[in-house]
N, C-alpha and C positions, 0 to 999 in steps of 0.2 A: 591303579595308583602305584607309582614308583617310589622306592625308598632308597636313601643314601645313608651309609654309616658315617661315623666320625672321621673327619679328615678328608672327605670327598667334596667339600663345599666348592672347591675350585673347578669341579667337573660339570657343574650345571649352570645354566643361564636362564633368564626370565622366559625365553621362548626359543624355539628352534624352527627351522624351515618347514613349511607346510608340505604335505604330500602332493604328488603330481595331480593336476586338475582332472576332473571327470570329463566324459564326453559332453555332457550337458551340465553347465554350471550356472546357478542362479546368480542374480546381482548381489545377493547377500553373501554368497560364498566367495565372490570375487573381492569383496571388501576385506576379507580376512586373509592377510598375506603370511601371517605367522601362526604357529600353534599358540593357543592360550593356555598357559600353565599357571596353576595355583600352588604356591609353595607354603608348607607349614614346617616349622622347625622347633624341636625341643632341645634345650641346652641345659646341662647340669655342670656346675662348677663349685669350687670351694673358696671360702674367704674367712679370715679371722674376724672381720667386722661385717656382719650381714647388711645392716642398714646403710653403712657407708658404700658398700659395693652396689647395692640396689640404686642408690643415688647416682653413682658413677655410670651404671648401665643405662639409666634413663637419659643422662646427659649425652652419652655416646650415641644413643638412638636418635636424639634430637639433632646431633651434629650431622647425621646422615639423612636428615629430612623426615625421620620417623617420629613416633610419639608413643607414650605409654597409655594403654587402655585402662589398666588397673594394676595395682601392686599391693602387697600385703607385708606385714611385719615379719612373717615367717620366711620371707625371701623369695616369693614367687612373683614374677613380673610378666605381664602380658603386653607385648609390643606389636606395633605395625611399622614395617620397614618397607620403603620403596623397593620394588622387585629388582630394579636395575642396580641397586646399591646393596642388595642382600649379601652378596659374596664378600664385598669389602667390609661390611659391618661385622660379619661372622669372623672374618680373618683378624680384624682388629680386636674383637672381643676375646678371641682365643689367645692372642699374644699378651693380653692384659690380665689373664686369668690363670688360676692354678687348678690342676686336676680337671681340665676341661673335656667335655664330651658332648657330641651333638648327634641328633637323629633328624634327617631331612626327608620329608615325604612330598611328592609332586603328583598333582592331579590334572589331567588334560580335560579342559572344559570347552574345547573348540566346537565339538559337535553339539553340545548342549546350547552354547551361545548361538550358533548358526540356526539351529532348529527354532529357538525362541524368537530370533530376529525375523525368520520367515513367517512364523505365526503372527507376529505383530504387524508385519507388512500386509498380510492377508486381511487382518482385522481392520487396518486403516482403509484398505480398498473397499471392504464391505461397508464401512461407515459412510464413505463417499456415495456408494450406490444407494444406501438407505436414505441419505439426505436428499438425493435426487428423487427417490420414490415419494418421500414425504412432501415434496413440492407439488407432486401431481395427485396426491391423495384428495379425494372429494368428500368422503363421509367421515364422521367422527370415529366410527369403528375402525376404518382404515388408518386414520391418523394415530389412534391409540396403539394399534398393532405395530405400526412402524416405530413409534416412540419406544415401545417395550423392547423391540429388537435393538434399537439404538442404544438403550441403556445396557443391555447385555454385552454388546460389542464394545462399548466404552469401558466397561468394567474389565473386559479381557485385555484391552489395550493398556490400561493402567497396570494390570498384573504383569503383562509381558515387559512393559517399560521398567517396572520395579526389578524384575529378575535380571534384565540386561544391565541395569545399574549395579546390582549386587555382584554379578559376575565380573563386570569391568573393574569394580573396586577390589574384588578378591585377587584379580590378576595383577593389578597395579601395586597393591600393598600386601606384602607377605606377612603371615602371622608368625610371631616368634614368642615362645614361652621360655623364660629363663628361670631356673630354680637355683638359688644360692644356698649351699649347704655350709654348716659351721665347720671350720677347720680347727682341730685341736692340736696344739703344740705339745710334744712329749715333755713331761716334767723331768728335769735333770737335777739329781741330788748333788748339792755342793759338798765338797770335803770339809769336815769340821776343822776349824782353825781357832783355837782358844786365844783370848786376849792376854795381855801381860799378867793380869791377876788370875787368869784361869788356868795357866800352865801347871801350877802345883796340884790343883784338884784333878786336872786331866791326867797327869802322870800317876797320881794316887789311884785313880780309877783303873788305869792300865795295870798297875801293880797288883791291886786287889784281884783283878781278873786272873792274873798269872798264879797268884797264891791259891785261888779257888781251884784252878785246873790241877795244881800240884796235889792238893788234898784229895781231890777225886781220884787221881791216879794212884796215890798211896792206898786209898781205901779199896780200890779194885784189886791191887796186888795182894792184899791180905785175905781176900775171899778164896777159900780152897776150891780148887777146880775138881769137878767130878769127872771120872773117866767115862767117856762115851761108850755105850755098849750097843751092839747090834741086836735088835729084838729077834727072838726065836721065830 
């Protein structure tokens, strides 16, 4: 699995060129012309209004053909974004956000997809053969045995089909988790400015403060100072 740090979104694409073909290539391998990449993205950002930002993110995802799987009041949103529009979505989200950071991971599922497709094709061929055998079965015992094998093969085909659909969906729709954190503005203390009636009391307060400082200074001056001695 590959990983990309923040700011490298422009360096990846939904797929890249496939490696050079082998000497013997199966029909399934010929169907896949590109690498099948599954992208997952974790995004952290800050906003003064969490709920409003979450709504904005969901609308942005929908504008790119994506949708929200789930979201919570604490600012976590699970999104699905079309892989071909993932880069543009992240670029726009970054420009519309504060203190943005992202972590992108990529997984190559090409080999897994090809292997699953080959298994399903083999199972389909086996089912055709079993159906032919079933037509020529003469005894009840033979029929039951063939039907039992057919059930097993059919279950395998359903399993492989489900996996292929899952992998295709994961490749086509990238997973994006966005966490919106609360942004706190620093509190700035305003300079006190008294009103028209407050000025006399304000200056009286300042005057009393100066009188207090003067009395303390006089008291300190009257205290006799002891001569410091170096201990033996």
